[in-house]
VMD Tcl script that draws the C-alpha trace (Angstrom):
set ca {
  {14.13 -8.47 -25.98}
  {10.84 -6.47 -26.39}
  {10.95 -3.48 -24.16}
  {7.37 -4.42 -23.04}
  {8.04 -7.93 -22.09}
  {5.49 -8.90 -19.67}
  {3.48 -5.63 -19.94}
  {1.64 -5.60 -23.32}
  {-2.01 -5.72 -23.15}
  {-2.36 -5.52 -19.52}
  {-2.41 -1.74 -19.21}
  {-4.39 -1.04 -22.44}
  {-7.12 -3.41 -21.28}
  {-7.36 -1.71 -17.95}
  {-6.28 -4.73 -15.97}
  {-3.89 -4.12 -13.08}
  {-0.36 -5.49 -13.52}
  {1.00 -7.17 -10.40}
  {4.55 -8.27 -9.97}
  {7.24 -8.94 -7.35}
  {9.63 -5.91 -6.74}
  {12.24 -6.50 -4.04}
  {10.17 -9.08 -2.31}
  {6.89 -6.91 -2.32}
  {3.90 -7.30 -4.52}
  {3.45 -4.29 -6.56}
  {0.45 -3.20 -8.81}
  {0.60 -0.79 -11.55}
  {-2.62 0.88 -12.63}
  {-3.98 4.00 -14.08}
  {-4.13 7.03 -11.71}
  {-7.35 8.37 -10.35}
  {-7.96 11.83 -8.85}
  {-7.88 10.19 -5.44}
  {-4.24 9.31 -6.05}
  {-3.09 13.05 -6.60}
  {-1.92 13.70 -2.99}
  {0.17 10.54 -2.88}
  {1.49 11.19 -6.42}
  {2.48 14.69 -5.15}
  {4.18 13.09 -2.08}
  {6.14 10.78 -4.24}
  {7.18 13.61 -6.52}
  {8.31 15.88 -3.86}
  {10.18 13.21 -1.93}
  {11.68 11.88 -5.41}
  {12.98 15.27 -6.04}
  {14.40 15.82 -2.48}
  {16.31 12.52 -2.48}
  {17.33 12.30 -6.22}
  {18.48 15.89 -6.55}
  {20.16 16.40 -3.25}
  {23.59 17.83 -3.99}
  {22.44 18.68 -7.49}
  {19.71 21.36 -6.96}
  {19.96 23.89 -4.26}
  {18.78 22.71 -0.85}
  {16.52 25.75 -0.33}
  {14.56 25.03 -3.54}
  {14.33 21.35 -2.57}
  {13.06 22.36 1.01}
  {10.64 24.74 -0.74}
  {8.77 22.07 -2.66}
  {5.25 21.69 -1.41}
  {3.05 18.50 -1.51}
  {-0.04 20.78 -1.44}
  {0.95 22.78 -4.57}
  {1.93 19.51 -6.26}
  {-1.35 17.95 -5.40}
  {-3.17 20.86 -7.12}
  {-1.20 20.37 -10.15}
  {-1.88 16.70 -10.40}
  {-5.64 17.32 -9.79}
  {-5.44 19.61 -13.12}
  {-3.17 16.96 -14.95}
  {-4.58 13.52 -14.13}
  {-7.99 14.00 -15.89}
  {-6.44 15.41 -19.23}
  {-3.11 13.23 -19.23}
  {-2.71 10.56 -21.97}
  {-1.29 8.29 -19.39}
  {-0.50 8.56 -15.64}
  {0.25 5.33 -13.95}
  {0.87 4.62 -10.27}
  {2.58 1.74 -8.58}
  {1.17 0.66 -5.15}
  {2.42 -1.86 -2.77}
  {0.31 -4.53 -0.94}
  {-0.81 -1.98 1.62}
  {-2.20 0.27 -1.03}
  {0.56 2.89 -0.61}
  {1.58 4.60 -3.91}
  {5.27 4.22 -4.17}
  {5.83 5.51 -7.52}
  {4.27 6.92 -10.75}
  {5.04 7.81 -14.40}
  {3.31 10.28 -16.56}
  {3.41 10.78 -20.40}
  {1.71 12.29 -23.46}
  {2.68 14.33 -26.55}
  {6.25 15.85 -26.75}
  {5.93 19.52 -25.27}
  {8.58 21.51 -26.94}
  {8.40 20.89 -30.63}
  {12.12 21.05 -30.93}
  {12.82 17.43 -31.86}
  {11.45 14.84 -34.15}
  {10.23 12.78 -31.27}
  {6.49 13.12 -30.64}
  {6.01 11.41 -27.35}
  {7.25 12.34 -24.03}
  {7.75 10.69 -20.67}
  {7.19 13.77 -18.53}
  {7.94 12.38 -15.02}
  {8.83 9.18 -13.36}
  {9.53 9.09 -9.62}
  {9.86 6.34 -6.92}
  {10.21 6.46 -3.22}
  {13.77 5.77 -2.44}
  {13.22 2.28 -0.92}
  {11.70 1.01 -4.18}
  {14.48 2.02 -6.49}
  {16.75 -0.59 -8.02}
  {14.22 -3.50 -8.17}
  {12.71 -3.11 -11.68}
  {9.73 -0.93 -10.79}
  {10.85 2.11 -12.70}
  {11.32 -0.12 -15.92}
  {7.80 -1.46 -15.45}
  {6.37 2.06 -15.23}
  {8.29 3.29 -18.21}
  {7.13 0.28 -20.00}
  {3.44 0.95 -19.27}
  {3.73 4.59 -20.42}
  {5.61 3.38 -23.70}
  {2.70 0.94 -24.29}
  {0.15 3.70 -23.81}
  {2.22 6.01 -26.18}
  {2.53 3.42 -29.04}
  {-1.35 2.43 -28.60}
  {-1.95 6.20 -29.13}
  {0.05 6.20 -32.37}
  {3.26 7.67 -31.16}
  {6.17 6.06 -32.75}
  {8.87 7.69 -30.63}
  {9.34 9.44 -27.28}
  {11.88 11.33 -25.11}
  {12.43 12.29 -21.75}
  {14.29 15.36 -20.46}
  {16.78 14.50 -17.64}
  {19.10 16.67 -15.66}
  {22.69 15.83 -16.74}
  {23.72 15.47 -13.13}
  {20.73 13.11 -12.37}
  {22.36 10.13 -10.72}
  {19.83 7.80 -12.38}
  {20.21 9.07 -15.93}
  {21.83 5.90 -16.99}
  {18.57 4.24 -16.45}
  {17.11 5.83 -19.74}
  {20.22 4.60 -21.56}
  {19.60 1.05 -20.33}
  {16.04 1.27 -21.93}
  {17.73 2.02 -25.28}
  {17.52 5.78 -25.12}
  {19.99 7.93 -26.95}
  {20.99 11.49 -26.00}
  {19.37 13.48 -28.84}
  {19.26 17.13 -27.55}
  {20.36 19.32 -24.57}
  {19.16 22.66 -23.14}
  {19.64 24.92 -20.05}
  {16.89 25.08 -17.44}
  {16.30 27.41 -14.68}
  {15.58 25.58 -11.45}
  {15.37 28.21 -8.37}
  {18.43 30.23 -8.63}
  {20.46 27.67 -10.67}
  {20.83 27.14 -14.40}
  {21.27 23.38 -14.98}
  {21.76 21.30 -18.14}
  {19.09 18.98 -19.34}
  {19.61 15.99 -21.78}
  {16.83 14.55 -23.83}
  {17.04 10.84 -24.22}
  {15.09 9.59 -27.26}
  {13.68 6.20 -28.07}
  {12.20 5.34 -31.52}
  {10.08 2.45 -32.97}
  {7.69 2.10 -29.96}
  {5.89 -1.19 -29.84}
  {2.35 -0.94 -30.74}
  {2.78 2.18 -32.94}
  {2.62 0.46 -36.31}
}
mol new
graphics top color blue
foreach p $ca { graphics top sphere $p radius 0.5 }
foreach p [lrange $ca 0 end-1] q [lrange $ca 1 end] { graphics top cylinder $p $q radius 0.2 }
display resetview
């Protein structure tokens, strides 16, 4: 099945994509500067719920929505693609961000930099839809492949395998006082890249 089943064209044409996720209507659209505080909140809460027991609690508690908001204010205007998912109340419940691969250590040219969802919105297909939107944008920009770096102990890393990602590299990263292993999952032959 096409990785972009049901998504192709909607994001590149600037239209909103609306779908049902766990009984709720969800819209996926490109992020604006006004979304930055909500993106930061989702990112901090995503880290705190996903990496509890993996990353040191003191580090997780130190994450600041204010600091992350500033990073997103700097990032959103220059990002190749930052998508947000919002529920029917207009609350941003997830986001994904991607662009050129940052390390230059692999043959993969695009990268999914981040994807986070509020805990109650996981497991209903929303993450897959956000990744699909980033893949489409990367393919439309001429990228033929992408990767994402994932902590080896990330409880959701099998999600990337379910998308067809294959482990292609690994490295150690410093997070707070810890040294943790990251695995890069790569995906080639992006739709739209030909």
